[in-house]
N, C-alpha and C positions, 0 to 999 in steps of 0.2 A: 349902397355901396358902388355902383357904377363902377366906371375903369377907374384901375389903381392909379394912384399918383406918380408920376415920372415912368410911366408906361406907354410906349406907343402905340397906337392903333394897330399896326402890323402885331407887335407882341399880344396885345390883347385878342386879335384874332387868332394868332397861332395858340394861344391857352386856351381859348374856346374850343379849337379843333381838337387838341389834345385830352380835354375835358370830355369831350362828344365822344372821342373814340373809346375811353375808360368806359363812360355809362352806356352806350349803345353795345358795345361787346359783351357787358356787364347784364345789362337788363333788356336787351333787346329794343327794336326801333317802338314798337307797341309800350313797353313798360318804363321806357325812358321818359322824363319830364324835363323841359326847360328848367324847373328850379332843381332838379338834381346835376343836371349838366352846369349850371351857372354856380352851386356850391361847390361842386368838382373843381370848376377853375377858380373858385374863392371871388366873385364878381357879383353883381348883381343881375338879373336877367335881361335888364334893357339892353346891354351891348349885343344879346344872341339876334334881337330883333332888328338893332342897328345894321349889324354886318351881314345876317342871313335873312331876315325876314321872317323865321318861323322854325320850328324843327324838321318840317321837309326838306327845306333848304340847306339846313345846317347839316343834314344827314348826307345829301348828295356832295356838302364840299366835305364832308369827313371822309366819303368813300374816295373823292377823287384824290385827296391829301394823303390817303394812308394805305391806298390800294396796291400800288405798286410794292410798296416796302413789305406790305400784309402778305402779298402774295410771294415775295422772294422768302420770309420769313416760313411761310407755312409750306410753300411747294418748293421751294430751293432756288439758288440764284440762278439766273440765264445769264453766261458771260461766254464770251469767245473763246470757248476749249473745246476739244474734238467731242463730237455728241457722245458717245459710248462714255467717257470719263462723267460727262454732266449727267447722264443717268443714273450710273452708280451713284454719284454724288446725291442726287434727288431722292434714291432709294434709302441712302443711309441716313439723312434727313429726316424720312418720316419714321424713323426708329430712335431718333437719336435721345429721347427724353421720355420716361416712363409716364410725365405728368402731360396732361392737355396744354396745349400751347394758348395762351392768353389772347393771342394775336387772332388766333383762329375764330374768335366769338366775333369780331367785326367780320370778318369773311362769310362766315355762316349767315349772319344778319343780312349782310349785303344778298346773299343769294335768296334768301326768305322774301325778302322786300321785293326783289326782283319780279316775283310772282304777283304782286298787286299794285307796282308802281311803275310805269312806263320809263321813268328817267333812271330808277335804278336800275330796270332791265338793262336798258342801252347802256349804262355806265358797267356792268358787269360783264356783258357780253362782249362789249369793247376791250377791256383789259384781258379777260382769258383768250379771246381771239388774237391779241397782241403777244401773249404770252406762247399762244401756239404756233403763231408764225415765228419767232424766237427760235423755239426748238425745231420746226422745219427747216429755218435756214441752218442749224446747226449739223442736221443730219444730211443736206443736202451737202455743206462744205466737207461733212465727212465722206462722202461717195465721193466727191471730185478729187479729192486727196486720194482717195485708195485705200481708207482706212476701214470703210463700212461697205456692206454689201450693196452693190446698186440694185438688188432686188427688193429691198428693204423699203416700203412706203414711209417716206417723211412725213406724210399727214398722219398717217396710223399711229408714228410713233410719238407724234406732238400729243395727238389725243390720248393714247395710253398713257404718258406721264401726267397729262392732266387730270383725268380720270383717277388714277391711282393716288395722287395727291388729294383732292377733291374727296376721294373715298376715305382716305386717313383721316380727315376731319370728321367725317361722320363716326367714327370708329372711336375717335377721342369724347366726342359728345356724348356718344351710347355709354362709354363708359367701359367698352370690353376691353379684354385683357390684350396686350399688344403684344404681337409675335416675337416670339426670340430674337433679337437682333442678329445673331451669328445666323441662324436660319436665314432670316429675310436676307441678309447682305449675300449668301450664298445663290437664293432664288435671283437675285437682281443681277449678279454676276453671270449667271448662266443666260439670263436674258441678253446683257449686253454682249457678250461672246459671241451669242448666235447670230448677232448683227454684224460683226467684224468679217470683212473680205477674208475669203478664204484664199 
């Protein structure tokens, strides 16, 4: 089967990364096989070894390729808006659907893999730390503009938003009933109001 005719090396690599994201999220690192990933991509397993050397390297490449987008999908997009609005948007995103988010599987698998794989641990820590830094910057900017209470700790808000987002993944995986969206929205609105400058 090999590489498909008329498909570039870059397109083959992208197809492998997309297929790997699907299989790793669905089956986990341990359950995923090179054959399953190749089948999902519609090619033989040879190109996987050519591009990535094996499953571990492919997993790391998949995390690098998809982690930022996955974090945005699961934890909410961090953009240059005011911090209280962003935190409210994060809260709404956590209850936006009654179904588990498929992209959450890859992030959960990355976190599990981080316990046994130093490269995965470094990558996960780096990405989550970058997300916390982005939220800290938003909170600090809100404080400088006078929108947010200067007594609020940017680090604590950043960690809180990360912990709530990651905790929501575990709730999804455990299959627990979701909190009523209206009740959840009121709670998040109350938290964000408490952060506003008086």
